[in-house]
Every structure is written in structure tokens, then in C-alpha cells.
FITI-193147 format. One record per residue (C-alpha): residue in one letter; x, y, z. Coordinates in steps of 0.25 Angstrom, whole numbers, padded with zeros to 4 digits, always signed. Example, Ala and Ser with C-alpha at 12.3 -4.5 7.8 and 13.67 -1.06 7.14 Angstrom:
residues 2
A+0049-0018+0031
S+0055-0004+0029
This chain:
residues 583
T-0099+0155+0067
T-0091+0143+0071
P-0098+0130+0069
R-0103+0124+0082
R-0095+0111+0080
A-0082+0119+0078
R-0085+0128+0090
E-0087+0115+0099
C-0074+0108+0094
P-0063+0109+0104
R-0051+0116+0099
A-0040+0107+0095
N-0026+0109+0099
P-0020+0115+0087
V-0006+0110+0089
A-0010+0096+0092
M-0020+0095+0080
E-0010+0101+0070
A-0001+0088+0069
R-0013+0079+0068
D-0020+0088+0058
R-0007+0088+0049
W-0005+0073+0050
F-0020+0070+0047
H-0020+0079+0034
G-0007+0073+0029
I+0003+0083+0032
H+0011+0073+0040
A+0020+0084+0047
H+0021+0084+0062
S+0018+0098+0067
V+0019+0097+0082
P+0029+0091+0091
V+0026+0077+0096
P+0022+0078+0111
G+0033+0074+0120
A+0043+0071+0109
S+0058+0072+0114
P+0068+0078+0105
I+0080+0068+0104
N+0090+0066+0094
K+0096+0053+0087
S+0107+0052+0097
G+0099+0054+0109
S+0106+0066+0114
A+0098+0078+0119
P+0094+0089+0109
G+0104+0100+0108
S+0116+0091+0110
S+0128+0091+0100
S+0123+0077+0095
D+0109+0083+0093
S+0106+0080+0078
R+0092+0078+0072
I+0083+0079+0084
L+0071+0071+0085
A+0059+0072+0094
L+0055+0058+0096
A+0041+0055+0098
T+0036+0044+0108
P+0025+0034+0104
D+0016+0041+0114
D+0019+0054+0107
L+0015+0049+0094
V+0002+0042+0099
K-0002+0056+0105
L-0001+0062+0091
D-0010+0051+0085
L-0024+0057+0085
Y-0031+0043+0082
G-0023+0035+0091
T-0018+0025+0080
L-0003+0025+0085
A-0008+0020+0099
E-0012+0007+0092
K+0002+0004+0087
H+0008-0008+0095
V+0019-0015+0086
G+0033-0010+0088
L+0044-0015+0078
T+0058-0016+0081
R+0068-0006+0076
R+0074-0016+0067
Q+0061-0019+0061
V+0057-0005+0058
R+0071-0001+0052
L+0070-0013+0043
M+0056-0008+0038
Y+0062+0005+0035
R+0074-0002+0027
D+0064-0011+0020
V+0054-0001+0015
R+0065+0009+0010
E+0072-0002+0002
R+0059-0005-0005
T+0057+0010-0008
E+0072+0012-0013
R+0070-0001-0022
V+0057+0005-0028
F+0064+0018-0031
A+0076+0012-0037
G+0080+0015-0051
L+0070+0027-0053
T+0074+0041-0057
P+0069+0053-0050
E+0061+0056-0062
Q+0054+0042-0061
L+0052+0044-0046
R+0044+0057-0049
G+0037+0050-0061
K+0024+0055-0067
I+0011+0059-0061
E+0002+0046-0060
S-0010+0046-0051
S-0007+0032-0045
L+0007+0035-0040
N+0016+0046-0034
P+0030+0051-0038
M+0040+0041-0032
D+0049+0052-0027
W+0037+0058-0020
G+0034+0045-0014
L+0047+0044-0008
G+0046+0058-0002
H+0032+0054+0003
I+0037+0042+0011
A+0048+0051+0017
H+0038+0061+0021
F+0029+0050+0027
Y+0041+0045+0035
E+0044+0059+0040
F+0031+0064+0044
M+0023+0052+0047
I+0034+0045+0055
L+0047+0053+0058
R+0040+0065+0063
L+0031+0057+0072
L+0043+0049+0078
A+0052+0061+0078
P+0044+0074+0077
G+0057+0082+0079
S+0063+0077+0066
E+0069+0087+0056
P+0063+0088+0042
V+0068+0077+0033
L+0067+0084+0020
P+0068+0099+0023
G+0066+0109+0012
H+0053+0102+0007
D+0039+0102+0010
V+0038+0087+0012
H+0024+0088+0016
A+0019+0094+0003
L+0029+0085-0005
F+0027+0072+0001
D+0014+0071+0010
S+0004+0063+0001
F-0007+0071+0007
R-0001+0085+0004
A+0006+0082-0010
A-0005+0080-0020
H-0003+0069-0029
D+0001+0076-0042
D+0009+0086-0035
R+0019+0075-0031
W+0025+0076-0044
K+0028+0091-0044
P+0032+0094-0030
K+0040+0106-0034
E+0028+0113-0041
V+0019+0110-0029
V+0028+0110-0016
G+0040+0118-0021
S+0050+0107-0019
D+0054+0094-0026
P+0063+0086-0018
M+0074+0079-0026
L+0073+0063-0025
G+0086+0063-0017
E+0080+0072-0007
I+0067+0063-0006
R+0077+0051-0004
R+0084+0058+0007
Y+0071+0062+0013
I+0066+0048+0014
A+0079+0042+0018
D+0081+0053+0029
V+0067+0051+0035
T+0069+0036+0035
D+0082+0037+0042
R+0076+0046+0053
L+0065+0036+0055
V+0075+0024+0056
D+0083+0032+0066
L+0070+0033+0074
V+0068+0018+0073
G+0082+0016+0080
P+0092+0005+0079
D+0090-0008+0071
D+0087-0016+0083
D+0075-0024+0089
T+0070-0013+0098
R+0055-0011+0096
L+0050+0003+0092
D+0037+0007+0099
P+0024+0004+0091
V+0021+0018+0087
S+0035+0021+0081
T+0035+0007+0074
Y+0021+0011+0068
L+0026+0024+0063
H+0039+0019+0057
V+0032+0007+0050
Y+0021+0016+0045
G+0031+0024+0038
V+0037+0011+0032
V+0024+0006+0027
H+0021+0019+0020
E+0034+0018+0013
H+0030+0004+0009
W+0017+0009+0003
H+0025+0018-0006
V+0035+0007-0010
E+0023+0000-0017
D+0019+0014-0023
F+0032+0016-0029
I+0032+0002-0035
Q+0018+0005-0041
T+0024+0019-0046
R+0035+0012-0053
H+0025+0003-0060
T+0015+0014-0064
L+0026+0023-0070
G+0033+0011-0078
Y+0046+0012-0070
A+0055+0000-0068
Q+0051-0010-0058
P+0058-0009-0045
N+0068-0019-0040
P+0058-0029-0032
L+0067-0035-0022
P+0074-0028-0010
S+0089-0025-0010
S+0090-0025+0005
P+0094-0038+0013
D+0084-0034+0024
P+0072-0042+0027
A+0059-0037+0020
V+0049-0032+0029
A+0036-0040+0029
N+0026-0032+0037
V+0025-0020+0046
W+0027-0028+0059
G+0041-0032+0056
D+0041-0045+0049
T+0052-0047+0037
F+0055-0057+0026
E+0067-0060+0017
P+0065-0052+0004
P+0066-0060-0009
T+0077-0060-0019
F+0077-0060-0034
A+0082-0075-0032
N+0070-0079-0024
I+0058-0070-0027
D+0052-0078-0038
R+0053-0091-0030
I+0045-0085-0018
G+0031-0088-0019
G+0031-0089-0034
R+0029-0079-0045
A+0020-0085-0055
A+0010-0095-0049
G-0002-0093-0058
A-0016-0090-0053
H-0023-0093-0040
S-0038-0094-0044
G-0050-0096-0036
F-0058-0090-0024
V-0058-0093-0010
S-0072-0093-0002
I-0072-0086+0011
P-0084-0087+0021
A-0091-0076+0027
G-0085-0071+0040
K-0082-0059+0049
Y-0069-0052+0046
S-0061-0042+0055
L-0057-0032+0044
G-0046-0022+0049
A-0034-0022+0059
T-0034-0026+0073
K-0026-0017+0083
D-0016-0028+0086
E-0011-0029+0072
P+0003-0025+0070
W+0000-0014+0059
V-0013-0007+0056
F-0015+0004+0046
D-0027+0014+0049
A-0036+0008+0038
E-0035-0006+0045
R-0041+0000+0058
W-0049-0008+0063
A-0054-0022+0062
H-0069-0024+0061
E-0077-0036+0059
I-0085-0037+0046
D-0093-0048+0039
V-0087-0054+0027
P-0097-0063+0018
A-0092-0075+0011
F-0084-0072-0001
R-0074-0078-0011
I-0061-0072-0015
A-0051-0075-0026
K-0038-0083-0021
S-0030-0073-0029
A-0030-0059-0035
T-0036-0058-0049
T-0026-0061-0060
N-0022-0054-0073
A-0028-0065-0081
E-0041-0064-0073
F-0041-0049-0075
A-0038-0051-0090
A-0050-0059-0092
F-0058-0048-0086
I-0052-0038-0096
A-0055-0048-0108
A-0069-0049-0103
G-0071-0034-0105
G-0071-0031-0091
Y-0066-0017-0093
H-0078-0014-0102
K-0089-0020-0094
R-0095-0009-0086
E-0103-0019-0077
L-0091-0024-0071
W-0086-0010-0066
S-0091-0001-0055
H-0095+0013-0058
E-0082+0019-0053
G-0074+0008-0060
W-0080+0010-0073
R-0078+0025-0071
W-0063+0022-0069
L-0062+0014-0081
S-0069+0024-0090
R-0060+0035-0085
N-0048+0027-0088
R-0053+0024-0102
S-0056+0039-0104
E-0043+0044-0099
Q-0035+0034-0108
K-0043+0039-0120
S-0041+0054-0117
K-0026+0052-0115
G-0025+0044-0127
M-0017+0033-0119
S-0014+0020-0125
D-0018+0007-0117
E-0004+0005-0112
D-0003+0019-0107
A-0017+0018-0100
A-0013+0005-0094
R+0000+0011-0088
A-0008+0023-0083
G-0019+0016-0076
L-0030+0020-0086
N-0033+0006-0089
S-0047+0003-0094
E-0045-0011-0100
A-0035-0018-0091
P-0028-0016-0078
R-0017-0005-0077
Y-0004-0009-0084
W-0011-0019-0093
V-0009-0018-0108
R-0013-0028-0119
K-0001-0032-0129
V-0002-0037-0143
G+0005-0050-0145
E+0016-0052-0156
R+0006-0058-0166
G-0005-0047-0163
G-0017-0048-0154
F-0015-0047-0139
S-0005-0056-0132
K-0010-0069-0126
V-0006-0065-0112
V-0018-0063-0103
G-0026-0056-0114
G-0013-0049-0119
W-0012-0040-0106
H+0002-0035-0102
E+0005-0026-0090
Y+0015-0015-0087
L+0024-0018-0075
F+0034-0006-0072
D+0042-0003-0084
A+0041-0016-0091
A+0034-0018-0104
P+0020-0024-0102
A+0021-0039-0099
P+0010-0049-0100
V+0001-0049-0088
R+0003-0061-0079
P-0010-0069-0079
H-0009-0074-0064
A-0004-0061-0058
P-0014-0052-0051
V-0020-0041-0059
L-0014-0028-0054
H-0017-0013-0056
V-0032-0015-0056
S-0041-0004-0050
W-0052-0008-0040
Y-0062-0005-0052
E-0055-0015-0061
A-0054-0026-0049
E-0069-0023-0046
A-0073-0025-0061
Y-0065-0038-0062
C-0072-0044-0050
A-0086-0040-0056
W-0082-0047-0069
V-0079-0060-0061
G-0091-0059-0053
G-0084-0056-0040
R-0079-0043-0033
L-0067-0038-0025
P-0066-0043-0011
T-0069-0034+0001
E-0058-0030+0010
A-0063-0039+0020
E-0064-0051+0011
W-0050-0049+0006
E-0045-0049+0020
V-0053-0061+0024
A-0047-0069+0012
A-0033-0064+0016
R-0033-0064+0031
T-0043-0075+0037
E-0042-0090+0037
P-0053-0101+0034
G-0058-0107+0047
N-0056-0095+0054
Y-0063-0084+0046
G-0078-0084+0049
V-0076-0093+0061
V-0067-0086+0071
K-0070-0072+0075
P-0062-0064+0072
P-0055-0072+0061
R-0040-0073+0061
R-0034-0063+0051
R-0020-0065+0045
T-0011-0054+0043
Y-0007-0059+0029
P-0015-0069+0021
W-0005-0080+0025
G-0005-0077+0039
D+0001-0067+0050
S+0015-0071+0046
P+0025-0071+0040
G+0024-0057+0034
P+0023-0055+0018
D+0035-0061+0011
P+0036-0065-0004
S+0032-0079-0002
R+0018-0075+0002
A+0015-0061-0004
N+0020-0053-0017
L+0024-0040-0010
D+0035-0031-0009
G+0037-0029-0024
F+0047-0041-0023
R+0041-0048-0035
G+0040-0035-0043
N+0026-0039-0048
S+0013-0047-0044
V+0014-0062-0044
D+0004-0073-0049
V-0008-0074-0040
G-0005-0088-0037
S+0009-0085-0031
L+0012-0084-0016
P+0003-0095-0011
E+0010-0094+0003
G+0003-0080+0004
D-0012-0086+0003
S-0022-0082+0013
A-0029-0093+0021
W-0041-0093+0011
G-0031-0096-0001
C-0031-0082-0006
R-0017-0078-0012
Q-0009-0065-0013
M-0018-0057-0004
L-0005-0050+0000
G+0003-0045-0011
N+0004-0046-0026
A-0009-0036-0028
W-0016-0027-0020
E-0031-0032-0020
W-0043-0023-0022
T-0055-0025-0012
S-0069-0020-0014
S-0068-0012-0001
A-0066+0003+0000
F-0055+0008+0008
L-0063+0013+0021
P-0059+0014+0036
Y-0062+0003+0045
P-0070+0005+0058
G-0060+0011+0068
F-0051+0017+0057
Q-0042+0028+0062
M-0031+0035+0054
D-0017+0031+0057
F-0007+0040+0063
P+0001+0046+0057
Y-0003+0042+0043
R-0018+0046+0044
E-0019+0047+0029
N-0016+0032+0026
S-0031+0028+0024
A-0041+0038+0028
P-0040+0047+0015
W-0043+0035+0006
F-0055+0029+0013
G-0067+0027+0004
Y-0059+0030-0009
R-0050+0018-0010
K-0052+0002-0011
V-0045-0007-0001
C-0034-0016-0007
K-0028-0027+0000
G-0015-0036+0000
G-0004-0028-0006
C+0003-0030-0020
W+0016-0035-0025
A+0023-0021-0022
T+0017-0019-0008
S+0027-0020+0003
A+0025-0032+0013
P+0024-0023+0025
I+0011-0017+0020
A+0005-0030+0016
R-0005-0036+0026
A-0019-0043+0023
G-0026-0032+0032
Y-0019-0020+0025
R-0029-0011+0018
H-0024-0004+0006
S-0032+0005-0003
F-0032+0010-0017
W-0041+0019-0026
P-0050+0010-0034
E-0044+0016-0047
M-0030+0013-0044
N-0023+0003-0053
A-0008+0007-0052
V-0007-0001-0039
Y-0005-0016-0039
T-0020-0019-0036
G-0027-0032-0040
F-0039-0039-0033
R-0045-0053-0031
V-0060-0056-0033
A-0070-0059-0022
V-0084-0064-0023
D-0096-0066-0014
G-0096-0080-0007
A-0106-0086-0016
P-0100-0098-0024
G-0099-0096-0039
A-0099-0081-0039
I-0087-0080-0047
G-0090-0083-0062
K-0078-0079-0070
L-0066-0084-0062
């Protein structure tokens, strides 16, 4: 018999539910017309006229809001000008093209690696996201952009299994040529820019603005992924500086800055500035963690602000450096079981076993991420007269296709897993900061925090404006690598913490979990929800992160074992004086 609960449930409208169910499960194709959408064409003539080419059924903001089951589109309140949105499309595409430059089709397909995707697949995935998350919402009558291929099976990240992305012909039945994929992303972007309209200061409505900008932000995420992929596979480093004369985009609400050049990049903020040691003490207070509804941009994982008590704590003025981490290695940190969590020790043991079973050299293991003696990409080199070289314990690191170079002592340690960061913190008598502690150090101000309710929160560590630029944060890949932790003092937080935006993603101790009031975004409902409880929160952005992504309130997350990404950390300690013993 039919269960009682099922018998009592009202019967849903099958047509109305189909679109929402398909979107929720990651098959991002619109399967029903948008209610009330009017077919028009680019010239504005009536359908069926002699000039009727490429008919589009344009949706109104109200149409789109009706499709949003959870009501998140109705929250949008920022409308950008057409000129601002068109610049955002040009800016992100210039970055993508620059990161792809110089690679062969064979390199773009690459080899199977658990921490990355084929770059040609990534380009098709970006195009697919634009087509089915943005274009087919704004213009549901659009014709297919890449006919003749099952683009959902090929490029939808929730349908195309990870390893299958390297063998589409075998799994899907077709394998688009690189030229086809390039035309796909160019054509879908051209259609979207056509929808934006002329390059003027007329403002788009907030819903259309949000959808266009979300697509651009998604491409920015992948620009960082592509840089990481070139590093992981040992390809040549991409050109770090833009070729376009356009202003660089600083954030998703339209601020810009003048991009650096080869002539001035080393003079902006300083590259080699040494260490920035010490801790700042922050008193106990109440902090509002999460976004408020008046903010210009909100991701679903940031919904909504909720007040929490934060006990007094101390936090390092800078991220942990290579020299500091090398001291942990020299002290036998990778062999002291008491410093590692249960899961961390299992991860380390698996790496040792896999390296041994595969007969891998230390150099091969370092490049493959099976590190069990040092961070990923670190190898020890023997000096000319025998024995290890005198550079930070003899440690060298791989960067892209270059030969291993001596690790820079005052640069932040990168490519460490959450487990390695946790073990180091235990060794020095500290711990990783919580997500709330990290934000308090990055966003609040002495004399206000703990006194005024709610405390003032800065958008960036240095204030609400200007947006990120090379004088305050090492972002956008402009410098091609991390810089010393003492660099860029203009980007300090009010508490004196440096580089809390850019240079290195920073692990926190917090699990990636939803805030009270969480609702999935429309249309990208898989942005956060599938990862809750499995990943750890990272904050701040790294040297390869695009500035439009970087905000002090942005919540990023990685699996705790991930070490191909540009992750570092800074140490925190409970408020008791003298708790740190080894630094």
C-alpha cells in the first residue's frame, strides 16, 4: 500500500516542478518556458519578419523571481551599469586567455590528477555554466550554442564524473575539438554581452546584474584553478600581467584600478620585505558572523549574520613562513604522532605507503602531493661540497616548469594540507584560528569591537574602500608568486595583521557548515550545499585569486587533505599570556 505520508502529500504540478528538480540536481537545462516571456529579436522586430534572426524570449526580472523556489533572487538590490558589466566580461576573458596562452591541445587535456581538471574541459564547463545558468534564464528562447554534442554530459560538473572528463569520447560519445570549445565559450559570451546592451551608463536591473556577475565570478574561480593546474603539471608559468589597456576590475560592485606593468610591479608594495613576526591580542567580544541583507554581494554560504561570543585570543601578525615551517620539519614534526590528529596521521601514513608501493623518488612524491616529510613541491638538495645546502635546511621548491629553487625564508609556507597546518600549530603550542576569530582580526577595529554593538565590520582589512589593488594585496597573479609576509603594509588590518587578503589562502579550524538562515542560491544551488561538513573554511584569497572574489567576509572551502592549492595558515592561541613557547 502507499505510505500514509505519500498519500497525504498534495500532488505537485509536474511541469512546474520539472525545471526546479533539474536545476537542483545539477542538470542546468531549462525545460519549460519562462512564464510571460516575450519573443523578440536583436533588432527589435516582430517574429516572422524578414529581419527576424536569432529570436530570443527575454525574461523579465519578475519572471525570474517566480522560478526561484527559495526566493533568493528577490534579495538582489544592486544594479550595475551596462559599461561596468561589459568591462567585467572583457576583464575575466583576458585573464582566461592569458592563462591558456602557449599551451598545446595535448597539454590542455593533460593527465588524470585528482586535484585538477583537464583545462579544455574547464573551458567548456565555463561556457556551459554561462549558457545554462545565465543565458537560458535571461533569454530562454536561445538556440543551442554547441549543437551536436551532449553538453550536459560533457561539461556539467555534477553529471560528468571526474575521471571521465579525460575520456569524453569513450563515455559520452563525442569529444569536441579545442577549436569547437573556444567557439562555444566565445559565442555564448557574445550572446550574453548582446543582452547587456550598449556600452553606456544605463543601469541593468538587480536580478540581471546578479546573473551576469555570477557567471563572471564563476569564470574567475576557474582562472585560479587554471593557474594551479599549470603549476601542478609542471607547465610554463603564464604571463602574469594583463595585455589589455582596460582598467582591472577590483570587485563585483564595479570598482576598478589601474593594472600594474612590468616596469612598476616590483616597486608597488615591495616584493622582499622580510618577516613580520609577533602576535596581536584581541579582547573578548560579540561578533556578527555572516552577511547582512544590505551588502552589495552575498554568496549563499554567507547567509545570514548571526551574533556569536568570541573569547579573548591572540593571532599571528602574519602567515607562517617557510623558515618557521622548516624548523618544524627539523624538529621531527612529521614523525611525532602526538602532534597529529587521528585523521591527519592516517593521511600522512597513506602518503608514505603509496610512495613506497609505487617506488616513487622523493622528488616525484613531492610533485605528486604524496609528501610525508615536507610540504608539497619541497625537495632537499645536496650542496656542491656534499651535505644539504645551507638554504633553509637545504629545502628547495618546484614552481611551474622551473628547476627547484631555494625556498624563500620569509615567504608564507604554501601547499600545506589542513592536517599539516594543524600539526604545526600543535608543535608551537597554538592552534588554527576559528573562522570567527580570523574575521574579527581582519574586519573589526580596536576601540569599537567589544564596545559598540554590533561592531563595525570592514569589507577589506584596510577599510571599505578602495577595492583591492597591488599596493595592498598580492592578488590577480600579477606577481607570479607569493611575496614575503612583511610586504604590503598598506593592506594591514586595524589590529596590525598583514596580508589577510591575498598571498595565501589561510586555513581555519572551522568546518564548512551552513549559517542559521542558509538558503541555496538560485540558479547555482550546488555552490555550497554539497560540501557542507566535508571541507574546512579557508579565508583571504591567494596570489592567484582574482580581486573581484577577494573580500574578508568571503567563505571558501577545501578538503582537509588538499595541498595542490595555494593554502597556508597563521597561528592563533587562547588569550592567556605566554601560551606560545616556540616562536
